[in-house]
C-alpha positions in Angstrom: 95.1 62.5 105.8 97.5 62.4 103.1 100.2 59.4 102.5 103.7 60.0 104.4 106.3 61.8 101.2 109.6 60.8 100.2 111.6 62.7 102.3 115.9 62.7 101.8 117.7 62.3 105.7 119.2 65.8 106.2 123.3 66.0 105.7 125.6 68.5 106.6 128.2 70.2 105.6 129.0 73.6 106.6 132.4 75.9 106.2 133.0 77.5 110.0 133.3 81.0 108.0 133.2 83.9 110.0 130.2 84.8 107.8 129.4 81.3 109.4 129.6 82.3 112.4 127.8 85.4 112.2 124.7 83.1 110.7 125.0 81.0 114.0 125.1 83.6 116.2 121.8 84.6 115.4 119.5 83.5 118.0 117.2 80.1 117.5 113.8 82.3 117.2 115.4 85.0 115.0 116.2 81.8 112.6 112.8 80.1 113.5 111.2 83.0 112.7 112.3 83.1 108.9 111.5 79.7 108.1 107.9 81.2 110.0 107.6 84.4 107.6 108.9 82.2 104.5 105.8 79.9 105.1 103.1 82.2 105.6 104.0 84.2 102.3 104.4 80.6 100.4 101.2 79.0 101.3 99.1 82.3 102.1 98.0 81.4 105.6 97.3 83.1 109.1 100.4 82.1 110.4 103.1 79.6 110.9 104.5 78.2 114.1 107.3 75.6 114.2 107.8 74.4 117.8 110.5 72.5 118.9 109.6 71.5 122.4 107.3 73.3 124.1 106.1 75.8 121.7 103.9 77.4 125.0 107.4 78.6 126.3 107.3 81.0 123.1 104.8 83.0 124.7 104.1 84.8 128.1 101.4 81.9 129.9 99.6 85.8 130.8 99.1 86.8 127.2 96.1 86.3 124.9 97.3 87.5 121.4 96.4 85.9 118.6 99.8 84.1 118.2 99.6 82.5 122.0 96.2 81.4 121.4 97.4 79.7 118.1 100.0 78.2 119.8 97.8 76.7 122.5 95.7 75.2 119.3 99.3 73.9 118.2 100.5 72.5 121.5 97.1 70.8 122.4 97.4 68.5 119.6 99.1 65.3 119.1 102.7 65.7 117.6 102.4 64.6 114.1 104.8 61.9 113.1 104.0 62.2 109.3 102.2 65.1 107.5 98.8 66.2 108.5 96.2 67.7 106.8 92.7 69.1 107.7 91.4 71.6 104.7 88.5 72.3 106.6 88.2 71.4 110.5 84.9 71.3 110.8 85.0 68.4 108.8 88.0 66.4 110.7 86.6 63.5 112.8 89.8 64.4 115.3 89.5 67.9 115.6 85.9 69.3 115.1 84.8 69.4 118.5 87.9 71.4 119.7 87.0 74.5 121.2 89.6 77.4 119.4 87.5 75.3 116.4 84.1 75.8 117.6 84.9 78.4 119.0 86.9 81.8 118.8 88.7 82.2 116.9 87.0 79.6 115.1 90.5 77.9 113.3 89.1 76.3 109.7 92.4 75.1 108.4 95.9 73.5 110.1 98.5 71.3 108.2 101.1 70.0 110.7 104.2 68.5 109.3 107.3 66.5 111.4 110.6 67.6 112.0 113.5 65.3 112.4 117.1 65.4 114.0 120.1 63.5 112.7 118.5 59.8 113.8 115.5 60.9 112.2 113.5 60.7 115.4 110.5 63.7 115.1 111.5 66.7 117.5 108.5 69.1 116.5 106.4 70.2 113.6 105.4 73.3 111.4 102.3 73.8 111.7 100.2 76.2 109.1 96.7 77.5 110.1 94.4 79.9 108.7 90.8 80.8 109.4 89.2 79.8 106.2 89.2 76.2 105.0 91.9 75.9 101.8 93.0 72.7 99.7 96.1 71.9 100.0 97.6 70.1 96.6 100.6 68.2 96.1 102.7 70.7 95.2 102.3 72.5 98.5 102.8 69.1 99.8 106.2 69.2 98.4 107.1 73.0 99.1 106.2 71.9 103.0 108.3 68.8 102.4 111.6 71.5 101.4 110.8 73.8 103.5 111.0 70.7 106.8 114.4 69.9 105.2 116.1 73.0 104.7 114.9 73.9 108.5 116.3 70.4 109.8 119.7 70.9 108.1 119.9 74.3 109.4 119.1 73.0 112.3 121.9 70.1 112.1 124.2 72.6 110.8 123.6 74.8 114.4 124.1 71.8 116.3 127.4 71.1 114.5 128.5 74.6 114.9 128.2 74.6 118.2 130.0 71.3 119.2 132.9 72.9 117.2 133.1 76.4 118.9 132.7 74.2 121.6 135.6 71.9 120.5 137.5 75.4 120.2 137.0 76.7 123.6 137.7 73.2 125.5 141.0 73.5 123.1 141.7 76.8 124.2 141.8 75.8 127.7 144.1 73.2 127.2 146.0 74.9 125.4 146.1 77.4 128.5 146.2 74.1 130.6 149.7 73.1 129.4 151.9 76.1 129.8 150.2 76.8 133.7 151.8 75.5 136.6 149.2 73.2 138.0 150.2 74.1 142.0 151.1 77.9 142.0 149.2 79.1 138.5 152.1 80.7 137.3 153.6 80.1 133.6 155.0 77.1 133.6 159.1 76.7 132.4 158.2 76.4 128.4 155.6 79.2 129.1 157.3 81.6 130.4 160.2 81.0 128.2 158.0 81.6 125.1 157.4 84.6 126.8 160.6 85.6 127.7 162.0 85.7 123.9 158.5 87.7 122.3 158.9 90.7 125.3 162.7 90.3 124.1 161.7 91.0 120.4 159.1 93.7 121.5 161.7 95.5 123.3 164.4 95.5 120.8 162.3 96.5 118.1 160.8 100.0 120.2 164.3 100.3 121.5 163.6 99.9 125.3 165.2 98.2 127.9 164.1 94.3 129.0 165.2 92.7 132.8 164.8 89.3 134.7 164.3 88.4 138.2 165.1 85.1 139.4 164.4 84.5 142.7 163.5 81.6 144.8 162.4 81.3 148.7 165.8 80.8 151.0 164.0 78.5 153.1 161.6 76.2 150.9 164.0 73.0 150.6 164.2 73.1 155.0 159.9 73.2 154.7 159.8 70.7 152.7 162.3 68.6 154.7 160.7 69.3 158.3 156.8 69.9 157.0 156.8 67.6 153.3 155.6 68.6 149.9 151.9 70.1 150.3 153.1 72.3 153.2 156.3 73.7 151.0 154.2 74.0 147.7 151.1 76.3 150.2 154.2 78.4 150.6 155.3 78.6 147.2 151.4 79.7 146.3 151.4 82.3 148.9 154.6 83.7 147.6 153.5 83.9 144.4 150.8 85.8 145.6 153.0 88.2 147.1 155.3 88.3 144.1 151.9 89.4 141.9 151.2 92.4 144.6 154.9 93.8 143.4 155.0 93.7 139.5 152.5 95.2 136.9 150.1 93.6 135.4 151.8 93.0 131.9 154.7 91.3 133.4 155.1 87.6 133.3 155.9 85.5 136.3 157.0 81.7 135.8 158.4 79.0 137.3 161.6 78.4 135.8 162.9 75.4 138.3 161.4 73.2 141.0 162.0 76.2 143.5 163.1 79.0 141.0 160.8 81.7 139.6 161.9 84.1 136.9 159.9 87.3 136.1 160.3 88.9 132.7 159.9 92.8 133.2 159.7 94.4 129.7 160.7 97.8 129.7 162.4 97.4 132.7 166.1 99.0 133.3 168.2 97.4 135.6 167.8 100.3 138.4 164.2 99.8 137.8 164.6 95.1 138.2 166.2 96.2 141.2 163.8 98.1 142.9 161.3 95.5 142.1 163.4 92.3 143.4 163.7 94.7 146.8 159.9 95.1 147.1 159.7 91.7 146.0 162.1 90.4 149.2 160.6 92.7 151.3 157.1 91.5 150.8 158.0 88.3 151.2 160.0 89.1 154.9 157.0 91.4 155.8 154.9 88.9 156.3 155.9 85.3 158.2 154.0 82.3 157.2 152.3 80.0 159.6 153.4 76.2 158.7 151.1 73.4 161.3 152.2 75.1 164.9 155.3 76.7 163.5 155.8 80.2 162.6 158.2 80.7 160.0 160.2 83.7 158.9 160.8 83.8 155.2 163.1 85.5 153.1 164.0 85.4 149.3 167.0 85.9 147.2 167.1 87.4 144.1 169.4 87.4 141.2 169.0 90.3 138.1 170.0 91.4 134.7 168.6 93.6 132.4 169.8 94.4 128.5 170.6 98.0 129.3 174.0 96.6 130.5 173.6 93.5 128.2 172.3 94.8 125.0 173.3 92.3 122.5 172.9 89.3 124.6 170.7 86.2 123.6 167.6 85.1 126.2 169.7 82.4 126.6 173.1 84.1 128.3 170.0 86.5 129.9 169.1 83.7 132.1 172.6 82.2 132.6 173.5 85.9 133.7 170.2 85.7 135.9 171.0 82.5 137.9 174.6 83.0 138.6 173.5 86.5 140.0 170.7 84.7 142.2 173.7 82.1 142.9 175.6 85.5 144.3 173.0 86.7 146.1 172.5 82.9 148.1 176.5 83.0 148.7 176.0 86.3 150.4 173.8 84.7 152.6 170.6 84.6 151.1 168.0 87.6 151.7 169.9 89.4 149.2 169.3 91.1 145.5 172.4 90.9 143.1 172.9 92.4 140.2 174.5 89.8 137.2 177.7 90.6 136.4 180.4 88.3 133.9 183.1 88.0 136.3 180.6 86.3 138.6 181.0 82.2 139.1 179.9 80.0 135.9 178.0 77.6 137.8 174.2 77.2 137.3 172.0 76.2 140.5 
């Protein structure tokens, strides 16, 4: 039995470039196979098996290939905590009676080297196997130690990369959640305002109009007062579903105020926006809502504005015009759609 070799602790420092991403996109089996091929070539053995956890899991239980038999042999031995060299299995007291040594396929050479994680705990082995006795000199022992260190570093780098990817995913989800209204699932005020600015720039460059719809459920305050916040939220959620069914997938829907929706319609003229707002109004009106034991007939008022009528208006001006148009619709007795006009009262609802 050879004495333990000095081994430096694996350190990891990776740059998460696209090239590194492609490297770690490779399967664990492919990366392990690369090290196995290298060891077979370096040591001139029949096979190298690297096992992290259950080696037999890599093979079909019914498979009787030579590699599967060799894996069964490695799995039957105790995980090596130190360099373990058996130059001739027929002369080693621990495994000389092993059935795969005394019988087919008559394994004659076996070396195992531990693979450790970042805490130093042994998590697997590199195993070399051959069918004739070998001398395993000091240079070979050092080469095997070097392969183990490289493998440990790749494993550690892979773990860091996966952790980084998970953080990226969580950050992406958190960023999205910060833009979503938690009750309605629409964009929140900050997100819909940002969407408006982006779409205005895009439409301006492509010389297309852009329209806004400001809409509110006329009965929402009454529902909240009579039935509570939970039921008013449920009513708003159902209205959101009806609005989505009336707009295009690339139109943006957001909660601009507690009870006010802002819908951004890229490429829409005043005529198109009016038609969409009317479709939403009719859709809401056509579906009474069951709230507790009461059937509530809902209506929606909306104000619209488009850059085909106000080509030089900034986003804030368009929002102000749409708000005043909504106020006009409310003043008309609810359940109305009103177009923006500079003559409308300068009052923000």
